[in-house]
C-alpha positions as CSV (number, residue, x, y, z in Angstrom):
1,M,-129.2,-6.0,138.6
2,H,-129.8,-2.5,139.8
3,V,-131.8,-0.4,137.3
4,A,-132.5,3.3,137.7
5,F,-135.7,4.5,136.0
6,V,-135.8,8.2,135.0
7,S,-139.0,10.0,134.5
8,M,-140.1,13.3,136.1
9,E,-143.7,12.2,136.0
10,T,-144.9,8.8,137.1
11,A,-148.1,6.8,136.7
12,H,-149.0,8.1,140.2
13,S,-148.9,11.7,139.1
14,A,-150.0,11.7,135.4
15,D,-152.4,9.6,133.3
16,R,-150.2,8.4,130.4
17,R,-149.9,4.8,129.1
18,G,-146.1,5.2,128.6
19,L,-145.8,5.9,132.4
20,E,-148.0,3.0,133.3
21,R,-145.8,0.8,131.1
22,A,-142.7,2.0,133.1
23,R,-144.5,1.4,136.4
24,R,-145.4,-2.2,135.3
25,T,-141.8,-2.9,134.1
26,A,-140.3,-1.5,137.3
27,R,-142.7,-3.6,139.5
28,L,-142.0,-6.8,137.5
29,L,-138.2,-6.2,137.8
30,A,-138.6,-5.8,141.6
31,D,-140.8,-8.9,141.8
32,H,-138.0,-10.8,140.1
33,G,-135.5,-9.8,142.8
34,H,-133.8,-6.9,141.0
35,E,-133.0,-3.6,142.7
36,V,-135.1,-0.7,141.2
37,T,-134.6,3.0,141.9
38,Y,-137.1,5.4,140.3
39,L,-135.8,9.0,139.9
40,C,-138.8,11.4,139.6
41,A,-140.5,14.4,140.9
42,Q,-142.1,13.8,144.3
43,W,-145.6,12.4,144.2
44,W,-145.9,11.1,147.7
45,G,-146.6,13.2,150.9
46,G,-144.1,14.5,153.3
47,D,-141.7,17.4,152.6
48,A,-139.0,15.8,154.7
49,V,-139.3,12.4,152.9
50,P,-136.9,12.2,150.0
51,T,-137.5,8.5,149.2
52,F,-140.6,6.4,149.2
53,E,-140.8,2.6,149.1
54,H,-143.8,1.3,147.0
55,E,-144.4,-2.0,145.3
56,G,-140.8,-3.0,145.9
57,I,-139.5,0.1,144.2
58,E,-137.5,2.9,145.8
59,Y,-138.8,6.2,144.5
60,R,-136.3,9.0,144.9
61,R,-137.1,12.7,144.8
62,V,-135.2,14.7,142.2
63,T,-137.4,17.8,142.5
64,S,-140.3,18.4,145.0
65,E,-142.7,19.0,142.1
66,P,-142.7,18.6,138.3
67,A,-140.4,21.4,137.0
68,P,-138.7,20.4,133.8
69,G,-135.8,22.8,134.0
70,A,-134.9,22.0,137.6
71,F,-135.4,18.3,137.1
72,A,-132.9,18.3,134.1
73,A,-130.4,20.3,136.1
74,K,-130.5,17.9,139.1
75,L,-130.7,14.6,137.2
76,P,-127.0,14.0,136.6
77,A,-126.2,14.2,140.4
78,A,-129.2,12.0,141.2
79,L,-128.0,9.4,138.7
80,W,-124.5,9.5,140.2
81,R,-125.9,8.9,143.7
82,A,-128.0,6.0,142.4
83,G,-125.0,4.1,141.1
84,A,-127.2,1.8,139.0
85,D,-126.0,-0.9,136.5
86,A,-128.3,0.4,133.8
87,V,-130.5,3.5,133.3
88,H,-134.1,3.1,132.0
89,A,-135.1,6.5,130.7
90,V,-138.8,7.0,129.9
91,H,-139.4,9.1,126.9
92,G,-141.1,12.4,127.6
93,P,-140.0,15.1,128.0
94,P,-137.2,14.3,125.5
95,R,-134.9,16.8,127.3
96,H,-134.8,14.6,130.3
97,V,-133.9,11.6,128.1
98,A,-131.1,13.6,126.5
99,V,-129.7,14.6,129.9
100,A,-129.9,11.0,131.1
101,E,-128.0,9.9,128.0
102,K,-125.2,12.4,128.6
103,A,-125.0,11.6,132.3
104,G,-124.8,7.9,131.4
105,T,-121.8,8.6,129.1
106,L,-120.0,10.4,131.9
107,L,-120.8,7.7,134.5
108,R,-120.1,4.9,132.1
109,T,-123.6,3.6,132.7
110,P,-125.5,2.3,129.7
111,V,-128.9,4.0,128.9
112,L,-132.0,2.3,127.5
113,V,-134.7,4.7,126.3
114,D,-138.2,3.3,126.5
115,W,-140.3,5.2,123.8
116,F,-144.0,4.4,124.0
117,G,-145.1,7.1,121.7
118,D,-147.3,9.2,123.9
119,G,-144.6,11.5,125.4
120,A,-144.4,15.2,125.1
121,S,-142.7,16.6,122.0
122,E,-140.1,19.4,122.1
123,P,-138.6,21.0,119.0
124,G,-135.1,19.7,118.3
125,S,-134.9,17.4,121.3
126,Q,-136.7,14.4,119.8
127,T,-133.7,13.7,117.6
128,R,-131.3,13.9,120.5
129,A,-133.4,11.6,122.6
130,A,-133.7,9.0,119.8
131,S,-130.1,8.9,118.8
132,G,-128.2,9.3,122.1
133,G,-129.1,6.2,124.0
134,D,-127.4,2.8,123.8
135,L,-130.8,1.2,122.9
136,V,-134.3,2.4,122.3
137,T,-137.2,0.1,123.1
138,V,-140.6,0.6,121.5
139,P,-143.9,-1.2,121.8
140,S,-144.6,-1.7,118.1
141,E,-143.4,-1.5,114.5
142,L,-145.4,1.7,114.1
143,I,-143.4,3.5,116.8
144,R,-140.1,1.9,115.7
145,T,-140.6,3.5,112.3
146,R,-141.2,6.9,113.9
147,V,-138.1,6.7,116.2
148,R,-136.0,5.8,113.2
149,E,-137.3,8.9,111.4
150,Y,-136.0,10.9,114.3
151,G,-132.5,9.5,113.6
152,A,-132.2,6.4,115.7
153,D,-129.9,3.7,114.0
154,D,-131.7,0.7,112.6
155,G,-129.9,-1.7,114.9
156,S,-130.4,0.3,118.1
157,V,-134.2,0.1,118.2
158,R,-135.9,-3.0,119.7
159,I,-139.6,-3.9,119.8
160,V,-140.6,-4.8,123.4
161,P,-144.4,-5.2,123.4
162,E,-146.8,-4.5,126.3
163,S,-147.2,-7.5,128.6
164,I,-150.3,-9.2,130.0
165,D,-151.2,-11.4,133.0
166,L,-151.6,-14.8,131.5
167,K,-152.2,-16.5,134.9
168,M,-155.2,-14.2,135.5
169,I,-156.6,-14.8,132.1
170,R,-156.4,-18.6,132.5
171,E,-158.0,-18.5,135.9
172,T,-160.8,-15.9,135.3
173,P,-164.3,-17.3,134.6
174,A,-166.0,-16.2,131.4
175,D,-168.9,-13.7,131.4
176,D,-170.8,-14.8,128.2
177,R,-173.4,-12.0,128.0
178,F,-172.0,-10.4,124.9
179,D,-171.2,-11.5,121.3
180,V,-169.1,-8.4,120.3
181,V,-166.9,-6.2,122.5
182,Y,-165.2,-2.9,122.1
183,A,-162.9,-1.6,124.9
184,R,-160.9,1.6,125.1
185,R,-161.0,5.1,126.6
186,L,-163.8,6.9,124.8
187,D,-161.9,10.0,123.6
188,E,-161.5,11.7,120.2
189,H,-159.4,8.8,118.9
190,A,-161.9,6.0,119.9
191,N,-163.7,5.9,116.5
192,V,-166.5,3.7,117.8
193,G,-168.6,4.8,114.9
194,T,-167.2,2.1,112.6
195,L,-168.4,-0.6,114.9
196,L,-171.8,1.0,115.5
197,L,-172.4,1.2,111.7
198,A,-171.3,-2.4,111.3
199,L,-173.7,-3.5,114.1
200,A,-176.5,-1.5,112.5
201,E,-175.9,-3.4,109.2
202,R,-176.8,-6.5,111.3
203,R,-179.8,-5.1,113.2
204,R,-182.1,-7.9,111.8
205,R,-179.8,-10.6,113.3
206,D,-179.6,-11.7,116.9
207,W,-176.5,-10.2,118.7
208,S,-175.5,-8.3,121.8
209,A,-172.5,-6.0,122.3
210,A,-170.6,-4.3,125.1
211,I,-168.8,-0.9,124.9
212,V,-166.3,-1.0,127.7
213,G,-164.7,2.3,128.8
214,D,-165.4,5.8,129.6
215,G,-164.3,9.3,128.5
216,P,-165.4,12.6,127.0
217,E,-166.9,11.0,123.9
218,R,-169.1,8.5,125.8
219,E,-172.3,10.6,125.5
220,A,-171.8,11.1,121.8
221,V,-171.3,7.4,121.2
222,E,-174.5,6.6,123.2
223,T,-176.4,9.2,121.2
224,A,-175.1,7.6,117.9
225,A,-176.3,4.2,119.1
226,R,-179.7,5.6,119.8
227,E,-179.9,7.3,116.4
228,L,-179.0,4.0,114.7
229,R,-181.8,2.3,116.8
230,I,-179.4,-0.3,118.2
231,D,-178.9,1.0,121.7
232,D,-181.2,-1.6,123.2
233,R,-178.7,-4.3,122.3
234,I,-175.5,-2.4,123.5
235,T,-174.4,-2.3,127.1
236,F,-172.2,0.7,128.0
237,T,-170.3,-0.7,131.0
238,G,-168.1,2.3,131.8
239,S,-164.6,1.7,133.0
240,L,-164.0,-1.8,134.5
241,P,-161.1,-3.4,136.4
242,E,-158.8,-5.6,134.4
243,R,-160.2,-8.9,135.7
244,E,-163.8,-7.9,134.8
245,R,-162.7,-6.9,131.3
246,V,-160.9,-10.2,130.9
247,S,-164.1,-12.1,132.0
248,I,-166.1,-10.3,129.4
249,Y,-163.5,-11.0,126.7
250,K,-163.4,-14.7,127.5
251,G,-167.2,-14.9,127.1
252,A,-167.3,-12.9,123.9
253,H,-166.9,-14.1,120.3
254,V,-165.5,-11.0,118.6
255,F,-163.4,-8.1,119.8
256,A,-163.6,-5.0,117.5
257,Q,-160.6,-2.6,117.3
258,T,-161.3,0.6,115.4
259,A,-159.3,3.4,117.3
260,S,-157.6,5.8,115.0
261,V,-154.5,6.3,117.3
262,E,-153.0,3.4,119.1
263,P,-149.2,3.0,119.8
264,F,-150.0,-0.5,121.1
265,A,-153.5,-2.1,121.3
266,A,-153.3,-3.6,124.8
267,E,-157.0,-4.5,125.1
268,L,-157.0,-6.1,121.7
269,L,-154.0,-8.2,122.9
270,R,-155.9,-9.3,126.0
271,A,-159.0,-10.2,124.0
272,L,-156.9,-12.2,121.6
273,A,-155.3,-14.1,124.4
274,C,-158.8,-14.7,125.8
275,G,-159.7,-16.5,122.6
276,C,-161.7,-13.7,120.8
277,L,-161.7,-13.3,117.1
278,G,-160.0,-9.9,116.7
279,V,-161.4,-7.7,114.0
280,V,-159.2,-4.7,113.3
281,E,-160.0,-1.7,111.1
282,Y,-156.7,-0.5,109.6
283,Q,-155.7,3.0,110.7
284,A,-152.5,4.7,109.6
285,D,-151.7,5.9,113.2
286,S,-152.6,2.6,114.9
287,S,-150.4,-0.5,115.4
288,A,-153.4,-2.8,116.1
289,H,-153.1,-4.5,112.8
290,E,-149.6,-5.8,113.7
291,L,-151.2,-8.1,116.4
292,V,-153.4,-9.9,113.9
293,E,-151.0,-10.3,111.0
294,G,-150.6,-14.0,110.3
295,V,-153.0,-14.9,113.1
296,D,-155.8,-17.4,112.4
297,R,-158.2,-15.7,114.8
298,G,-157.4,-12.2,113.4
299,R,-159.1,-10.2,110.6
300,R,-158.3,-6.8,109.0
301,V,-161.0,-4.7,107.5
302,T,-161.2,-1.2,106.0
303,S,-164.9,-0.3,106.3
304,P,-168.1,-0.8,108.4
305,E,-169.5,-3.1,105.7
306,E,-166.4,-5.4,105.8
307,M,-166.6,-5.4,109.6
308,A,-170.3,-6.4,109.5
309,E,-169.4,-9.3,107.1
310,V,-166.6,-10.5,109.4
311,I,-168.8,-10.4,112.5
312,T,-171.4,-12.4,110.6
313,A,-168.9,-15.0,109.4
314,A,-167.5,-15.3,113.0
315,G,-170.6,-17.4,113.7
316,N,-168.7,-20.2,111.9
317,V,-165.6,-19.9,114.0
318,P,-165.6,-22.0,117.2
319,R,-165.5,-20.0,120.5
320,R,-162.4,-20.2,122.7
321,E,-161.5,-18.9,126.1
322,Y,-157.7,-19.0,125.8
323,N,-155.2,-18.7,122.9
324,E,-151.7,-20.2,123.5
325,A,-150.4,-18.3,120.5
326,F,-150.1,-15.1,122.6
327,E,-148.1,-16.5,125.5
328,R,-145.0,-14.6,124.2
329,F,-146.7,-11.5,125.5
330,G,-146.9,-12.7,129.1
331,H,-145.3,-10.7,131.9
332,E,-142.5,-13.3,132.3
333,A,-141.5,-13.4,128.7
334,V,-141.5,-9.6,128.3
335,I,-139.5,-8.8,131.5
336,E,-136.9,-11.3,130.3
337,T,-136.6,-9.3,127.0
338,Y,-135.9,-6.2,129.0
339,L,-133.3,-8.0,131.1
340,D,-131.7,-9.2,127.8
341,C,-131.6,-5.6,126.6
342,Y,-129.9,-4.4,129.8
343,E,-127.3,-7.1,129.6
344,E,-126.7,-6.4,125.9
345,I,-126.0,-2.7,126.4
346,R,-123.8,-3.4,129.4
347,S,-121.8,-5.9,127.4
348,E,-121.4,-3.4,124.6
349,R,-119.9,-1.0,127.1
350,G,-117.5,-3.7,128.3
351,L,-119.4,-4.0,131.6
352,F,-119.9,-7.5,133.0
């Protein structure tokens, strides 16, 4: 199958999880033998180089630099030249999604809109972006609810979660230095304070913890740990490659998820697959609790006191280094779900 991705920005030019999701999906499709064209603003060098092959993906220049108006104007012709079997439009900006949807109608090419939940918002265009595609894929029930609020039909929204590398998880040795782990970018939504208070409740017990990640709030979090007099038992690792994070998760007993905003809790998912007991503080703007609903190694809490109790009780839960219950989130399973979506919308258009 030939799939044309549409996104002015890419993971090479902007730091956004929705763009990284698109890059991973495009790469996995290419790895499985499918033809992938990525229509975007140029992010590679060379003014006279309109296309660039990378990771099995053909990136095609629509504009020489990010320019929303020019990109929208040139996109229909770029889609016509691509001649793909299906269009995979990445949400944000919504105007580009709406243009891709209209062009798809004219070209008789079905359009899937992948809506992660971190794209730019434009007045009036969110509704057009949500309702104009053949299918909208979202990472979680939280984002599905929001897309439906923008006007998408119930049956046209499909949850396609983030995927993880199960082979790497199985093969990576465990680093058993820590009992409790938190991992995320340390920004204004990190909300590490809940975990610090829970750990402070247990200062008379024996434990060690790791805070994995970096960001603008790191200094404030380290200061809070010092003020609570628990900094001597917490290691701030900074940002780590995926394999190193997985090694720490496999050796840990508990993974704490407290972030206030999370379209999809990817690090929690990795930790659960690594056998951790996942302790999630419920947050209205986070989907993390969805990953532990009905899961025997998952717990939901609403306060630091409850989190402290769960961490203490975790001592009675056997340690594990792999959890087969999360194999449905592997790269293979998730890319097959996308392929099923492409086939479905092609079939609905009468294309075989």
